[in-house]
C-alpha positions as CSV (number, residue, x, y, z in Angstrom):
1,M,11.6,-19.9,-9.8
2,A,9.8,-18.5,-11.7
3,N,9.5,-21.4,-14.5
4,A,8.3,-19.5,-17.9
5,F,9.1,-16.0,-16.9
6,R,12.1,-14.8,-18.7
7,Q,11.8,-10.5,-17.7
8,L,9.6,-8.6,-14.6
9,G,9.0,-5.2,-15.4
10,F,8.6,-2.9,-12.1
11,I,6.5,0.7,-12.4
12,G,7.1,3.2,-9.4
13,L,9.7,3.3,-7.2
14,G,8.6,5.4,-4.4
15,V,9.0,4.7,-0.5
16,M,7.8,1.1,-0.7
17,G,8.7,0.1,-4.8
18,E,12.5,1.0,-4.4
19,P,13.0,-1.4,-1.9
20,M,10.3,-4.3,-3.4
21,C,12.0,-3.9,-6.6
22,R,15.3,-4.2,-4.7
23,N,14.4,-7.6,-3.5
24,L,12.8,-9.0,-6.3
25,A,15.7,-8.3,-8.5
26,A,18.3,-9.7,-6.1
27,K,15.8,-12.7,-5.1
28,S,14.2,-14.1,-8.6
29,G,17.1,-14.6,-10.4
30,L,15.5,-12.5,-13.3
31,P,15.8,-9.3,-15.3
32,V,14.3,-7.0,-13.9
33,L,13.6,-3.6,-16.1
34,A,12.0,-0.5,-14.1
35,H,10.6,2.3,-14.6
36,D,10.3,5.8,-12.5
37,L,10.0,9.6,-13.2
38,D,12.7,10.1,-10.6
39,P,16.0,8.5,-11.8
40,A,17.6,8.4,-8.1
41,P,15.6,4.8,-7.1
42,L,16.4,3.5,-10.8
43,A,20.4,4.7,-10.4
44,R,20.6,3.2,-6.8
45,L,19.0,0.0,-8.1
46,A,21.8,-0.4,-10.7
47,A,24.1,-2.3,-8.4
48,Q,21.2,-5.0,-8.0
49,G,21.0,-5.3,-12.2
50,V,18.2,-3.3,-12.1
51,R,18.2,-1.9,-15.7
52,A,16.2,1.7,-16.3
53,A,13.3,2.0,-18.6
54,G,12.4,5.5,-20.3
55,S,9.0,4.7,-20.1
56,A,6.3,2.5,-18.7
57,A,5.5,1.7,-22.1
58,E,9.0,0.3,-21.8
59,A,8.8,-1.1,-19.0
60,M,5.7,-2.9,-20.3
61,R,7.2,-4.2,-23.7
62,G,8.7,-7.7,-23.7
63,S,7.8,-8.3,-19.8
64,D,6.3,-11.2,-18.4
65,V,5.0,-10.0,-15.2
66,V,4.8,-5.9,-14.6
67,F,4.6,-5.0,-11.2
68,L,2.7,-1.5,-9.9
69,S,3.7,0.1,-7.4
70,L,1.9,3.5,-7.8
71,P,0.1,6.4,-5.1
72,S,-3.6,5.9,-6.0
73,G,-5.9,3.8,-7.6
74,E,-6.4,7.1,-10.0
75,V,-2.5,7.0,-11.2
76,V,-3.0,3.5,-11.9
77,D,-6.2,4.0,-14.0
78,A,-4.7,7.1,-15.6
79,L,-1.5,5.2,-16.4
80,C,-3.3,2.0,-17.8
81,R,-5.7,4.5,-20.1
82,A,-3.0,7.1,-21.6
83,P,-2.6,6.7,-25.2
84,Q,0.6,5.0,-25.0
85,G,-0.3,3.2,-21.7
86,L,-0.3,0.0,-20.4
87,L,-3.7,-1.4,-21.7
88,A,-2.3,-0.1,-25.3
89,G,0.9,-2.0,-24.8
90,A,-0.5,-5.3,-23.3
91,A,0.7,-8.7,-24.8
92,Q,-0.9,-11.9,-24.8
93,G,0.0,-14.0,-21.7
94,Q,1.1,-10.8,-19.6
95,V,0.1,-10.4,-16.1
96,I,0.2,-7.3,-14.3
97,V,0.4,-7.1,-10.5
98,D,-0.9,-4.2,-8.7
99,L,1.0,-3.5,-5.4
100,S,-1.0,-0.4,-5.1
101,T,-3.9,0.6,-3.0
102,S,-7.1,1.0,-5.6
103,P,-10.4,1.2,-5.6
104,V,-12.1,-1.8,-5.9
105,D,-14.5,-1.5,-9.0
106,T,-11.1,0.5,-10.8
107,T,-9.3,-3.3,-10.3
108,R,-12.4,-5.0,-11.0
109,R,-12.7,-2.8,-14.6
110,L,-9.1,-2.8,-15.3
111,A,-9.1,-6.6,-15.1
112,A,-11.8,-7.0,-17.3
113,E,-10.1,-4.7,-20.2
114,F,-6.9,-6.5,-20.3
115,A,-8.6,-9.6,-20.4
116,E,-9.8,-8.6,-23.9
117,K,-6.4,-8.4,-24.5
118,G,-5.3,-11.5,-23.7
119,A,-3.9,-10.0,-20.4
120,T,-4.3,-10.9,-16.9
121,F,-4.5,-8.0,-14.4
122,I,-5.0,-8.8,-10.2
123,D,-4.5,-6.7,-7.4
124,A,-1.8,-7.6,-4.7
125,P,-2.1,-4.5,-2.1
126,V,1.0,-4.6,0.3
127,A,0.9,-3.8,3.8
128,R,3.6,-2.8,6.6
129,T,6.1,-0.6,6.5
130,R,9.1,0.7,4.5
131,A,11.5,-1.4,7.1
132,A,9.2,-4.5,6.5
133,A,9.4,-3.6,2.5
134,E,13.4,-3.6,3.1
135,S,13.7,-6.7,4.8
136,G,11.3,-8.7,2.7
137,T,8.6,-8.9,4.9
138,L,5.7,-7.5,3.8
139,A,2.2,-8.8,3.9
140,V,0.2,-9.1,0.6
141,M,-3.4,-9.7,-0.2
142,V,-4.0,-11.3,-3.6
143,G,-6.5,-10.9,-5.6
144,A,-6.4,-13.5,-8.4
145,D,-7.9,-16.9,-9.6
146,A,-6.0,-19.6,-8.3
147,E,-3.8,-20.4,-11.2
148,T,-2.1,-16.8,-11.7
149,F,-1.9,-16.7,-7.7
150,A,0.4,-19.8,-7.7
151,A,2.1,-18.5,-10.6
152,V,3.4,-15.2,-9.2
153,R,3.2,-16.1,-5.8
154,P,7.2,-17.0,-5.6
155,L,7.5,-13.8,-7.4
156,I,6.1,-11.8,-4.2
157,G,7.5,-14.0,-1.8
158,T,10.4,-12.5,-2.6
159,F,9.7,-9.2,-0.8
160,A,6.2,-10.7,1.2
161,S,6.3,-13.3,4.3
162,D,2.8,-13.4,4.2
163,I,0.5,-13.6,1.3
164,A,-2.8,-14.8,1.5
165,H,-5.2,-15.1,-1.6
166,C,-8.4,-13.2,-0.7
167,G,-10.6,-14.7,-3.4
168,P,-10.7,-13.4,-7.3
169,V,-9.8,-10.2,-8.7
170,G,-10.9,-7.1,-6.1
171,C,-10.8,-9.7,-3.1
172,G,-7.0,-8.0,-2.1
173,Q,-8.0,-4.6,-2.2
174,V,-11.0,-5.2,0.1
175,L,-8.8,-6.9,2.3
176,K,-6.2,-4.0,2.3
177,I,-8.9,-1.2,2.4
178,L,-10.4,-2.7,5.3
179,N,-7.0,-3.3,7.0
180,N,-6.0,0.6,6.7
181,M,-9.8,1.4,8.0
182,L,-9.6,-0.6,11.2
183,L,-6.2,0.6,11.6
184,F,-6.6,4.3,11.4
185,Q,-9.6,4.0,13.8
186,N,-7.6,2.3,16.9
187,V,-5.1,5.1,16.5
188,M,-7.0,7.4,17.2
189,A,-9.0,5.6,20.0
190,L,-5.8,5.4,21.5
191,A,-5.3,8.9,20.7
192,E,-8.5,9.8,22.6
193,A,-7.1,7.3,25.2
194,K,-3.7,9.4,25.5
195,A,-5.4,12.6,25.8
196,I,-8.1,11.5,28.3
197,G,-5.3,9.9,30.4
198,E,-2.6,13.2,30.0
199,R,-5.4,15.4,31.4
200,M,-6.1,13.5,34.2
201,G,-3.0,13.5,35.1
202,V,-1.4,9.9,34.2
203,D,1.9,10.3,32.1
204,A,1.8,8.4,28.2
205,R,4.1,6.4,28.7
206,V,2.8,4.8,31.8
207,L,-0.6,4.9,30.2
208,F,0.1,3.1,27.0
209,E,2.9,0.2,28.8
210,T,-0.1,-0.4,31.3
211,L,-2.7,-0.9,28.4
212,A,0.0,-3.1,26.5
213,T,-0.2,-5.9,29.8
214,G,-4.1,-5.7,29.3
215,S,-7.6,-6.6,26.8
216,A,-6.3,-3.3,25.3
217,D,-2.7,-4.5,23.8
218,S,-2.8,-4.0,20.0
219,F,-0.4,-3.6,16.8
220,A,-1.1,-0.3,16.7
221,L,-0.8,0.4,20.4
222,R,2.8,-1.0,20.6
223,S,3.6,0.1,16.8
224,H,2.2,3.7,16.1
225,G,1.2,4.5,19.6
226,M,4.4,3.3,21.4
227,K,6.6,4.3,18.1
228,A,5.3,7.4,16.9
229,M,2.9,9.1,19.1
230,L,4.5,8.5,22.6
231,P,8.0,10.7,20.9
232,A,6.1,12.4,18.6
233,E,7.8,11.5,16.1
234,Y,6.1,12.2,12.5
235,P,8.7,12.2,9.7
236,L,8.1,13.5,5.9
237,R,8.3,10.3,3.5
238,A,6.9,8.3,5.1
239,F,2.9,6.8,4.7
240,S,1.3,10.1,5.0
241,V,-1.9,11.9,6.1
242,R,-2.8,12.5,2.2
243,Y,-2.6,8.9,1.8
244,A,-3.6,7.7,4.8
245,Q,-7.0,9.7,4.2
246,K,-7.2,8.3,0.1
247,D,-6.7,4.8,1.6
248,L,-10.1,5.7,3.9
249,R,-11.7,7.3,1.3
250,Y,-11.8,4.0,-0.7
251,G,-13.0,2.4,2.7
252,L,-16.0,4.9,2.8
253,R,-16.6,4.2,-0.7
254,L,-17.2,0.9,0.1
255,G,-19.4,1.2,2.9
256,E,-21.6,3.6,0.8
257,D,-21.7,0.2,-1.6
258,A,-22.7,-1.9,1.0
259,G,-25.4,0.6,2.6
260,L,-23.4,1.3,5.8
261,A,-22.7,4.3,7.0
262,L,-19.5,3.7,8.9
263,E,-19.7,6.7,11.1
264,N,-16.5,5.8,13.6
265,A,-14.7,5.9,10.1
266,R,-16.5,9.3,8.8
267,R,-15.1,10.4,12.2
268,V,-11.4,9.6,11.8
269,D,-11.6,11.4,8.1
270,A,-13.0,14.8,9.6
271,L,-9.4,14.4,12.2
272,F,-7.5,13.2,8.7
273,S,-8.6,16.6,7.0
274,R,-8.1,19.1,10.3
275,A,-4.3,17.8,10.1
276,I,-4.2,18.4,6.5
277,G,-5.5,21.6,7.4
278,A,-2.9,22.1,10.0
279,G,-0.2,21.7,7.4
280,D,0.9,18.5,8.7
281,G,-0.9,16.3,5.3
282,D,2.8,15.1,4.0
283,R,3.9,13.7,8.0
284,Y,3.5,10.2,8.8
285,W,0.1,9.6,9.4
286,P,-0.2,9.5,13.1
287,V,0.3,13.0,13.6
288,A,-3.7,13.3,13.2
289,S,-3.2,12.3,17.0
290,K,-2.3,16.1,17.7
291,A,-6.2,16.8,16.4
292,V,-7.9,14.7,19.0
293,A,-5.5,16.5,21.5
294,A,-6.2,19.8,20.6
295,G,-9.8,19.1,21.3
296,A,-13.3,19.9,19.2
């Protein structure tokens, strides 16, 4: 399936990384060497034949393609630049695929430095939920040259059903960051509509179900609105407010680079800060709708 690839590495087995690694091991037909600071996911993945690496450097060593699924671009950058990190261990011909959401400038800078070692660093941030990661139906936005994209696409296809080649390195991050920024704004707009409707005597379920029949219908309404905001279910160990704010601030940085104010996005950033201040920072990010309902 993967042509000349003989071994895969996977670093970061969190909420999204573990199910992605599981699908990669089960469907690629290639051995996978994985690393995480938490031994629990490694123990669970042993059933799929995934071997545990004692360090990120060990997972990198001998792997033709190495996938990274880490909490932030800052963590990716630190792991790459550590004394025994990924840049130090990069080998000629290796491909490093960053599945994390990272700043565009960080991604492009790392790509240039890996290229000096003869390795290729590309961005392939993922969208959708843990359930989609489990079922192999994620959306992945790839920034890479055409040849590298063609080579790794079958591997990405083990955990994704929608794979877009967005352009050269960094363009996948641009698309992912803008995707999240738009989603965050849409959901907070829904929170405003819900708060108004309830104060005017309209049942929230009637409100959302009726909006879903008209031009206000959206994925945000049907997923985040109906499945999280209506039942007020904001679990831990999901995509949290802290992670959402991290991604949103990557978008604000892009706006600054483009010379744009992004006033709506800054309003959402303030709502996320209020949710964190209220103690909800580790809960599923639509919990920030409570800050809208509470008023100014």
